[in-house]
N, C-alpha and C positions, 0 to 999 in steps of 0.2 A: 578666458578675457581674450578677443580680436585682437588683436595686432599688426596692425598694416606695413607697407613701405611707406619712406616720408614722401613719395610723391604721388599719395592720397587726396585727392579735393578733402579741402575747411583745411589741407594745414598749415600751420601759419608761421613764417618766416621765423629764425628767432637771431637772422640778423639786422634788427630794429627792437633787440632787445636791450634794454634799459638798466643801467649800472645796478639804479635800487633790486630791479625784478634779478638781476645777475647774482647779486652778493644776496638776496632772501634766496632763493632757491641752492645758493650752497651752502647756506645755516641750513637750510630746514632739511635739506637730504640726508640720508642715513648710507651706511655704507650699500648695505642691497637694496636699496631702491633704484628706478632703474628714472633712468631722466630721459627729456621729450621723447615722447612713446603716444605713435599713434591707436588710435583707439575707435572705434568704428568712427574713421573717418579723421578724426579731433586731435591735432597735438597737445599732450597733456603734459605739463610741465613735470610731474613724479608721478612714478605708482609705485604705491609702496602696500604691498601683498597687495590683496583683493579694496582694497582700493585708491580715489582718481581723486589728487590733490594740486591744486590750481590754485598760483599764485595772481593777486593783481591788484596790481599796483595804481590802477586810474580807475575809471569806473564802472560799473558794475552792468548797465545796459547791456551792453555788446556781448555778453555771455547770456543772458538772457536763453534765448534758445538751445546756444551747445549747453546750460545746465539742463535746461529740463530735459532736454533728451538724453545726456547721460545719464540721470537718474535711476530712467524706469529699469537700467537694467544693470545699473554700478553704485557704490557707494562712493560720494562721491564731497570732497573738504573743498570749500572755497577759504584761501588765507588771505588777508587783509593786514594790510601794514597801517598802523596809527601813527604818524608823530609824535607823540610825546613830550619831547622837548627837536629841537629845529635850531641847527645856525645857518644863519644866510651869509652866502657866500659870495662876492661882487665881484666879477671880473669885466675888463675892457675889450672889444670886439672879439677878435679869436686869436686875440695873444694871452702866453699864459701867466700876465703880472695878474697878482688878487692884488684890487681896489681895497678892502676890506672883509670881514668879516665880523656878525653881530649876533646873539641871540636871540630866538623874535622871542618875542611877549608870548604870543599863542603857544596855550599847551592842549594837546589833542587825550583825550581818555575812550575807554568803550564805547560811551556811547555816543560818539562819531559815528560805530559801524551805518548808523541809521541813518546818515546819510546818502548814503547810495544803495544800502540795501531796501530802501523802499524800490526802484524794480525788482528786487525779486524774493522781495518780504513772503508774497505765499510760495512759494518755495521753502518756505522754512518749516512748512509743518507735513515735511514727506522724510520719508521716514530711512532716507538715502542717503538725506542732504544738513551738510554744516558745516556749520562758519566758526571758524577759529582768528581771533583778530590779534595782533604782533603788535603789544608797544615797542617806538624804537627811538632811538635818538638817529637823526637823521642832517643830512648836508644838504643844502639846498642854496647848488648853482646859478647864480642869472648873470647873465653876459647884456650888455649897456652895445645896442645898436643905434646910432641917432636916426636912423634913415626907419627904423619898427618900431612897432607897440609906444605909440607918440603920447599916446594917454599916462603911459606909465616912462613917462621919460626916457622909450627906447631899452630900459630894460626886459630882459625876457629867460622867463627861466626853461632855461636848458638842460639839468639834469637833478634826480636826486638822488645820494648816495646816502646807506647806509654805513652807522657807525656802531651802535649795537640795539639788538633785542633785550629791550629790560625787564618786560612781562607778555606772557602768553593766557590768555582764554578760549576756552571751545564754549563753542554752542551749538549742541544735538538737539533740543526739539523747543519744542514754542517756550515749555515752563521755565526752558534757563533765560532765555531773554527777559521773560515777566522778572525773574530775579533781579533784573537793574533796576526795577522800581523799590526801590526805596519802604517798605512799612511800617515809616511813619507820615506817608501821602496818605493823606485820607478824601474817605471817597461821600462824596461822585467829583471830581475831579476836572480843572478843563486843561489846556496844552497853556493856558500862564504857569497854573501851577505843576503842571508836570515839569514847567521849565525851572520853576523855583528850587524844587528838589533836586533836579539834575544837576543846578547849577549849570544850566546850561543857555543857551540863547533861545526863545521863543520857536523859532526857523525851524531848529535841530528836535524839539519835542513838537511839534508838528507833525514832520515827519517818522518820530516816536510813534506817536500815536496813531500816524497810519499804518506802521510798519505790524506794530501789535494788535491792532484791532484786524489786518488783511490773519496774522497766523492765528486767532481766536484769543487770546489773552484777556482784549480790552470790548467790552461792548457800548455802543452810546445809550444812555440810561433817558434823559431828558436834554436840557437847553437851559442856557443860564442871557437872556438875549440874544443876540447870536453866537454864542458862545457852547459847543457840545460838551454835553460831558458825560466824562468817560469811570466805567469801572470795571475793577476787574472781572472776568468770566468765573462762574463756580466752575470746578472742575469737577 
């Protein structure tokens, strides 16, 4: 595995690393892992034996080119945290005073990985690529700046903090993603039916259907009005 100096092109500084990313990296790493290693000109969060591990706390689109190049010569795992439980911490301006802390009514699940996976859906069929979803408990720190974000009354999300990792699930093949489809889901189905089966918003079901179609898990078989009907592709 080619390892270069940290002055190589494409290297990304960790100076802008957020607390959630740093905490997840510390939680994920094992004693024999190497951290912040340059491989083929790209800075990798964790290198474990022959596997390159990237922890992504934001959107997947910026990683598309990087991962597509790396999987041609390396096993690559993308680690995606999803907040199963989240607490909102409100702070005023740049001070340290906490104005309040409340539990968010929103609860994430493994299926939320499709929200960002649309950028990498086709890559999920590559034998060198895998995804690991970590369901977490997090704090989201918001600060109030009266002269900013006026539509949100000045509240700006400043950072995310890891409280705990409560579950992990690994997806190594398209079949692993197909396992998210409930057995009781009758075919053919549209995205409204998929949303009901997954107990998620329809917009997320639409992204899930797109991803599973790109992976070769689903195929369009007909239409009902303007709605595309899908069925599981025979293996």
